[in-house]
Structure formats: C-alpha cells, structure tokens
C-alpha positions as CSV (number, residue, x, y, z in Angstrom):
1,M,-88.1,-44.2,61.4
2,N,-87.7,-40.7,62.8
3,S,-87.0,-38.0,60.3
4,V,-83.4,-36.6,60.4
5,P,-82.4,-33.1,59.2
6,F,-80.5,-33.3,55.9
7,V,-78.2,-30.5,56.9
8,E,-75.9,-30.5,60.0
9,P,-77.3,-28.0,62.5
10,W,-73.9,-26.5,63.5
11,R,-71.2,-24.2,62.2
12,V,-67.6,-25.3,61.8
13,K,-65.2,-22.8,63.4
14,A,-61.9,-24.6,63.1
15,V,-60.4,-27.1,60.7
16,E,-57.4,-29.4,61.0
17,P,-55.6,-29.9,57.6
18,I,-54.9,-33.5,56.7
19,R,-53.0,-35.0,53.7
20,L,-53.4,-38.0,51.5
21,I,-49.9,-39.5,50.8
22,S,-49.3,-41.5,47.7
23,R,-50.1,-45.2,47.4
24,V,-46.4,-46.0,47.3
25,D,-45.8,-44.0,50.4
26,R,-48.8,-45.6,52.2
27,R,-47.4,-49.1,51.4
28,G,-44.0,-48.0,52.6
29,A,-45.4,-46.6,55.9
30,L,-47.3,-49.8,56.5
31,A,-44.3,-52.0,55.9
32,A,-42.1,-49.8,58.1
33,A,-44.7,-50.1,60.9
34,G,-44.7,-53.9,60.6
35,F,-48.4,-53.6,59.6
36,N,-49.1,-52.6,63.2
37,M,-51.6,-49.7,63.3
38,F,-50.2,-48.4,66.6
39,R,-46.8,-47.8,65.1
40,L,-48.0,-45.6,62.2
41,A,-47.5,-41.9,62.4
42,S,-50.8,-40.2,62.5
43,E,-49.8,-37.6,59.8
44,D,-49.6,-40.5,57.3
45,V,-53.2,-41.6,58.0
46,F,-55.9,-39.9,55.9
47,V,-58.9,-41.7,57.3
48,D,-58.3,-42.9,60.9
49,L,-60.6,-45.7,61.9
50,L,-58.4,-47.1,64.7
51,T,-60.5,-45.5,67.5
52,D,-63.6,-43.5,68.3
53,S,-61.9,-42.0,71.4
54,G,-61.4,-38.3,71.4
55,T,-62.4,-37.9,67.8
56,S,-65.4,-35.6,68.4
57,A,-65.5,-31.9,67.8
58,M,-66.6,-29.9,70.8
59,S,-69.3,-27.3,71.0
60,S,-68.6,-23.6,71.7
61,A,-70.1,-24.0,75.1
62,Q,-67.7,-26.8,75.9
63,W,-64.7,-24.7,74.8
64,A,-66.0,-21.9,76.9
65,G,-66.1,-24.2,79.9
66,V,-62.4,-25.0,79.4
67,M,-61.7,-21.5,80.6
68,E,-63.6,-22.1,83.8
69,G,-61.6,-25.0,85.1
70,D,-61.3,-24.9,88.9
71,E,-57.9,-26.6,89.5
72,A,-58.3,-26.9,93.2
73,Y,-56.7,-30.2,94.4
74,A,-59.9,-31.3,96.1
75,G,-63.5,-30.1,96.1
76,A,-63.3,-28.3,92.7
77,R,-66.6,-26.9,91.5
78,N,-66.1,-28.7,88.2
79,W,-66.2,-32.0,90.0
80,F,-69.5,-31.2,91.6
81,H,-71.0,-30.2,88.2
82,F,-69.7,-33.5,86.8
83,E,-70.9,-35.6,89.7
84,S,-74.4,-34.0,89.3
85,A,-74.5,-34.7,85.6
86,V,-73.5,-38.3,85.9
87,R,-76.1,-38.9,88.6
88,E,-78.8,-37.2,86.6
89,I,-78.1,-39.4,83.5
90,T,-77.4,-42.7,85.2
91,G,-79.6,-42.5,88.3
92,L,-76.6,-44.0,90.3
93,E,-75.5,-42.3,93.5
94,H,-71.8,-43.1,93.9
95,V,-69.4,-41.6,91.3
96,I,-65.7,-42.2,91.2
97,P,-63.6,-40.0,88.9
98,T,-60.8,-41.6,86.9
99,H,-58.4,-40.2,84.3
100,Q,-59.7,-42.4,81.4
101,G,-61.8,-45.4,80.7
102,R,-59.1,-48.0,81.5
103,G,-58.8,-46.3,84.9
104,A,-62.4,-47.0,85.6
105,E,-61.8,-50.6,84.5
106,T,-58.8,-50.8,87.0
107,V,-61.1,-49.8,89.8
108,Y,-63.9,-52.3,89.3
109,T,-61.7,-55.3,88.1
110,R,-59.4,-55.0,91.1
111,A,-62.5,-54.9,93.3
112,F,-64.5,-57.6,91.8
113,V,-62.3,-60.0,89.8
114,E,-60.4,-62.7,91.8
115,P,-57.9,-65.3,90.4
116,G,-59.8,-68.1,88.7
117,D,-63.0,-66.0,88.1
118,V,-64.8,-66.2,84.8
119,V,-66.2,-62.9,83.6
120,P,-68.8,-63.2,80.7
121,G,-69.8,-60.3,78.5
122,N,-71.3,-59.7,75.1
123,L,-67.9,-58.8,73.6
124,H,-65.2,-57.6,75.9
125,F,-63.3,-54.5,74.7
126,D,-59.5,-55.1,74.5
127,T,-58.6,-53.1,77.6
128,T,-61.4,-54.7,79.6
129,R,-60.2,-58.1,78.5
130,A,-56.6,-57.2,79.5
131,H,-57.7,-56.0,83.0
132,I,-59.6,-59.2,83.7
133,R,-56.6,-61.3,82.6
134,N,-54.3,-59.1,84.7
135,R,-56.4,-60.1,87.7
136,R,-55.9,-63.8,86.5
137,G,-59.5,-64.0,85.6
138,R,-60.9,-65.3,82.3
139,P,-63.0,-63.1,80.0
140,V,-65.7,-65.1,78.0
141,D,-67.6,-63.6,75.1
142,V,-71.3,-64.6,74.8
143,V,-72.5,-62.4,72.0
144,V,-75.3,-63.6,69.7
145,P,-74.0,-65.6,66.7
146,E,-75.1,-62.8,64.2
147,G,-72.8,-60.5,66.1
148,L,-69.8,-62.3,64.5
149,D,-71.2,-62.2,61.0
150,P,-70.3,-58.9,59.2
151,D,-72.8,-59.7,56.5
152,D,-75.7,-60.1,58.8
153,L,-78.1,-57.1,58.9
154,S,-79.7,-57.9,62.3
155,P,-80.6,-54.7,64.2
156,F,-79.0,-55.6,67.5
157,K,-75.8,-57.5,66.9
158,G,-74.4,-56.6,70.3
159,N,-77.0,-58.7,72.1
160,V,-76.1,-61.3,74.6
161,D,-76.7,-65.0,73.7
162,L,-78.7,-65.7,76.9
163,A,-78.5,-69.5,76.5
164,A,-74.7,-69.3,76.1
165,A,-74.5,-67.1,79.2
166,E,-76.5,-69.6,81.2
167,R,-74.1,-72.4,80.1
168,V,-71.1,-70.4,81.2
169,I,-72.6,-69.9,84.6
170,E,-73.6,-73.6,84.9
171,Q,-70.1,-74.8,83.8
172,H,-68.3,-72.6,86.3
173,P,-70.2,-72.7,89.6
174,G,-69.1,-70.1,92.1
175,K,-66.7,-68.5,89.6
176,V,-69.0,-66.1,87.7
177,K,-69.4,-63.0,89.9
178,L,-69.3,-60.2,87.4
179,F,-70.9,-59.7,84.0
180,V,-69.8,-56.8,81.7
181,L,-72.4,-55.5,79.2
182,T,-70.8,-53.2,76.6
183,V,-73.1,-50.7,74.9
184,T,-72.6,-50.3,72.1
185,S,-70.4,-53.4,71.4
186,N,-67.1,-51.8,70.3
187,T,-65.3,-55.0,69.4
188,N,-67.7,-55.9,66.5
189,G,-68.0,-52.4,65.2
190,G,-70.3,-50.6,67.6
191,Q,-73.2,-53.0,67.4
192,P,-76.1,-52.0,69.7
193,V,-77.8,-53.9,72.5
194,S,-81.6,-53.9,72.7
195,L,-83.3,-52.8,75.8
196,A,-85.2,-56.1,76.0
197,N,-81.9,-58.0,75.9
198,A,-80.4,-55.8,78.5
199,R,-83.4,-56.4,80.7
200,A,-83.0,-60.2,80.2
201,V,-79.3,-60.0,81.1
202,S,-80.1,-58.0,84.3
203,E,-82.7,-60.7,85.3
204,L,-80.2,-63.4,84.6
205,C,-77.6,-61.7,86.8
206,R,-80.0,-61.1,89.6
207,R,-81.2,-64.7,89.5
208,H,-77.6,-65.9,89.9
209,G,-76.3,-63.2,92.3
210,I,-73.9,-61.8,89.7
211,R,-72.9,-58.1,89.6
212,L,-73.8,-56.4,86.3
213,V,-71.6,-53.6,85.1
214,I,-72.4,-51.6,82.0
215,D,-69.5,-50.3,79.9
216,A,-71.3,-47.2,78.7
217,A,-68.8,-45.5,76.4
218,R,-71.4,-45.3,73.6
219,F,-74.6,-45.4,75.6
220,A,-76.1,-42.4,73.9
221,E,-75.6,-44.0,70.5
222,N,-77.1,-47.2,71.8
223,C,-80.1,-45.4,73.2
224,Y,-80.6,-43.7,69.8
225,L,-80.5,-47.0,68.0
226,I,-83.0,-48.5,70.5
227,A,-85.4,-45.6,69.7
228,E,-84.8,-46.1,66.0
229,R,-85.0,-49.9,65.8
230,E,-86.6,-51.6,68.8
231,P,-90.3,-52.3,68.6
232,G,-92.2,-50.4,71.3
233,Q,-89.4,-47.9,71.9
234,E,-90.3,-45.5,69.0
235,G,-90.5,-41.9,70.0
236,R,-89.1,-42.3,73.5
237,G,-86.7,-39.6,74.7
238,L,-83.1,-40.7,74.8
239,P,-82.6,-39.6,78.4
240,D,-85.6,-41.7,79.4
241,I,-84.2,-44.7,77.6
242,A,-80.8,-44.1,79.2
243,R,-82.2,-44.1,82.7
244,D,-84.1,-47.3,81.9
245,L,-80.9,-48.9,80.7
246,F,-78.8,-47.8,83.7
247,S,-81.5,-48.9,86.2
248,L,-80.8,-52.5,85.1
249,A,-77.1,-52.4,86.3
250,D,-75.3,-52.4,89.6
251,G,-72.7,-50.1,88.2
252,V,-71.5,-48.2,85.1
253,A,-68.1,-47.5,83.8
254,M,-67.5,-45.0,81.0
255,S,-64.8,-43.3,79.0
256,A,-66.0,-39.7,78.4
257,K,-63.9,-39.4,75.3
258,K,-66.7,-41.1,73.3
259,D,-70.4,-40.2,73.8
260,A,-69.6,-37.5,76.3
261,L,-67.9,-35.7,73.5
262,G,-64.8,-34.8,75.4
263,T,-61.4,-34.5,73.7
264,S,-59.5,-35.2,76.9
265,A,-59.7,-38.0,79.4
266,A,-62.5,-37.8,82.0
267,S,-64.1,-41.1,82.9
268,W,-65.8,-42.8,85.8
269,P,-67.2,-45.9,87.4
270,C,-70.4,-45.3,89.4
271,A,-72.6,-47.6,91.3
272,T,-75.8,-48.1,93.4
273,A,-74.0,-48.9,96.6
274,P,-70.8,-47.8,98.3
275,T,-69.5,-51.2,99.6
276,T,-68.4,-54.5,98.2
277,T,-69.5,-56.8,101.0
278,P,-71.2,-60.0,99.9
279,A,-74.5,-58.6,101.0
280,S,-74.2,-55.7,98.6
281,R,-74.4,-56.0,94.9
282,G,-73.2,-52.5,94.2
283,P,-69.9,-52.7,92.3
284,C,-68.1,-49.7,93.6
285,C,-65.0,-49.5,95.8
286,T,-65.8,-46.2,97.5
287,R,-65.8,-45.2,101.1
288,G,-66.4,-48.2,103.3
289,S,-65.1,-50.8,100.8
290,P,-62.6,-53.3,102.1
291,R,-60.8,-53.4,98.7
292,T,-59.3,-50.1,97.7
293,A,-56.1,-51.3,96.0
294,A,-57.1,-49.6,92.7
295,W,-57.2,-46.1,94.2
296,P,-53.5,-45.2,94.2
297,A,-53.2,-46.2,90.6
298,A,-56.4,-44.8,89.2
299,T,-58.3,-42.3,91.3
300,S,-59.1,-40.6,94.5
301,R,-62.5,-39.5,95.8
302,R,-62.7,-36.1,94.1
303,W,-59.4,-35.8,92.2
304,P,-58.6,-38.3,89.5
305,G,-55.4,-36.8,88.2
306,A,-57.2,-35.2,85.2
307,C,-57.4,-31.4,84.8
308,A,-60.5,-29.9,86.2
309,R,-61.3,-28.3,82.9
310,D,-61.7,-31.8,81.5
311,W,-64.6,-32.3,83.9
312,T,-66.4,-29.3,82.5
313,R,-66.6,-30.5,78.9
314,P,-69.0,-33.4,79.4
315,T,-71.4,-31.2,81.5
316,R,-71.8,-28.5,78.9
317,W,-74.9,-28.5,76.7
318,P,-74.1,-28.1,73.0
319,G,-75.6,-24.8,71.8
320,S,-76.0,-23.3,75.3
321,G,-73.8,-22.0,78.1
322,R,-75.6,-24.0,80.7
323,S,-73.9,-26.8,82.6
324,G,-75.2,-29.5,84.8
325,C,-76.4,-32.1,82.3
326,C,-74.2,-34.5,80.3
327,T,-74.1,-33.5,76.7
328,A,-74.0,-37.2,75.8
329,C,-77.7,-37.5,76.3
330,W,-78.7,-35.0,73.7
331,P,-77.3,-36.3,70.4
332,T,-80.4,-35.8,68.2
333,R,-83.1,-33.3,67.3
334,E,-85.1,-31.6,70.1
335,S,-83.3,-33.2,73.0
336,R,-85.9,-36.0,72.7
337,S,-88.4,-34.9,75.5
338,C,-85.9,-34.1,78.2
339,A,-87.6,-32.4,81.2
340,R,-85.1,-29.5,80.9
341,P,-85.4,-26.8,78.3
342,A,-84.1,-28.2,75.0
343,A,-80.6,-27.4,73.8
344,T,-80.0,-26.4,70.3
345,P,-80.6,-29.5,68.1
346,W,-77.5,-31.1,66.6
C-alpha cells in the first residue's frame, strides 16, 4: 500500500453551515416526504449520501477560472481548453460537450440503442438504465456475484461476470450492440473495476463486434484503487492507468460533477471515430453521423448549453493557475508521475 499523508494538504477558505434537526423532526420530515429522498428539503439533511454529484470543493485555481469564462456562443477559448484536456486524459479524438452526464447518455443511447436491443453492463446507473429503456431497449446487469453482497470484502466488486456476459450475448443473437462499463460502479456503492477485467471486457466486445462505452464519472477514483489494490499495478501513475483504461473503449461518457471536481454541469461523450456506420466501431454521433437526433436536446458541436465558465473548472490544476489538463487525474500525492510538472499534492 502507498503511504498517504495524515493531514489534508489544503486550506479551507469557505464553510457552509449545516444543522442537525431533532430526531422527532427527522422522523416528521421523512414521513412528510413519503420516505422519498428526492422530496426532502436539503436543509433538513445533516449528512447527504444521496449523490456524489457536485459535492466537491473546488480549488482556488478553479474559482479563479470562473472569472475567465468566454461566453461566446461558439468557439469559446474555454471550449478549446476543455477539449484539449479531455483528449489528453482519454486519448480519444472526438469530444462532444453536453450540459450534464445524462445529456451524454442521451447522445450515445439515441445513436446506438434500437428498439429490442439488449445492453449489458456491470451495473447500469439509474439514468443510463432509463435512457436505454426510453429507447425501448433492455438493460442487463452482469456484475460479479460478490458485487451484490455488501458483506463481501473483495477488492473489485464492480467487475463484470464474463461468463454471464457471454451468456447474454449468446441468448440474444444480433441484439447486443452496446456494452456500458461503469467505473467505478455507482449502483453498488462506487465499487471499482480492475484493469484486467476491463481488458477482458474489451476483448469480449471486440470478438463479438460490440461497441464498448465507459461511463467514467469516477474514473480517477477507479484508477487510484487499481494502483492500490491490483497486483502488478502498484506504483503506476494515475494518468498512465487512465490512458490504459480508456484505450480499451470505443467511447467514453462522463459527468464532470464527480471526478472532474466541478460544481456545475459540464460533461461529455467522446469517441475514437466520428461516424456510426456499421464499419466503424466508434460510438459518437459527430459530423458525418447519420443519426443526430440527440443533438437538439443535448448538445451542439462546441456549445452544450452550459456556461463557458463551467468548462474552465475541470481544466484547472489544483494548487496552480495553469489550465489544459483535467484536474480529475491528479487526486493523490505527487501527481503520480505525470509528464507535466507536478501540481500541489492534495
């Protein structure tokens, strides 16, 4: 195991007061909400575990970047910074901006899910599942059995059960065209996927001609856990592991309100190829694609409907004023052997 500093290497400059209401009032609030977490008032919640979206504090460099938002309707400099950062981290060429993660899901599910399709994944996130069903497809979970056992202490409980995935493909010939691998697996508590398992999933998809999309909302955390837990990966730099992981996929979709440490929506799908013709496995409906129905609802080429300042936040290094590299790849210690100069450890 790598050593971790016992003190947080940052200063807190702002605090948000919260309150703990009485047990009686908590019971009353729950009853009034019909025990539906989405109907609770946030001021009545002391510890909020409903989501990991937009819960991160931002660095001083990110806040400074907010003041540099170029709000041009097209071709804003913030967009080019963002595109460059995403390309650097993922190694994928084609980047499509969307206003949030479900916008990215709208793009790729409308492009690649047809009525009657079966879409396997380790454990589909709720919005991913809903988008697949909205396209009249059927999401199927093929996570390893230990991933459904809260008491199991296995290190990679987000892994795909490869035998189960093979069975799904065999039982639905011609209907499995897309596989979604979520890293980390949100639905069972942020469980990581090993690099070896991701490689095996990629090989499975290539053997059967299936597109592989990685839902990468927590990719940096997943890469950290690979370095911490997976034999043979000890001491590797997180950016290096990330590029290995993304090289296995045809495309990536991400909500930047998680590991990109943004507090506002800024998300994307990105891919290896610009078309969706049968000869191309790149899952992206960019220029040249015959299926662009998702664009009016979710995005346009360089303007997703989000404020330009939201594109600045994920490209700012914590602890420095530099931009051009996604903050999500530097979550620990000395930037873990990135080729660029190290940012302040955090």
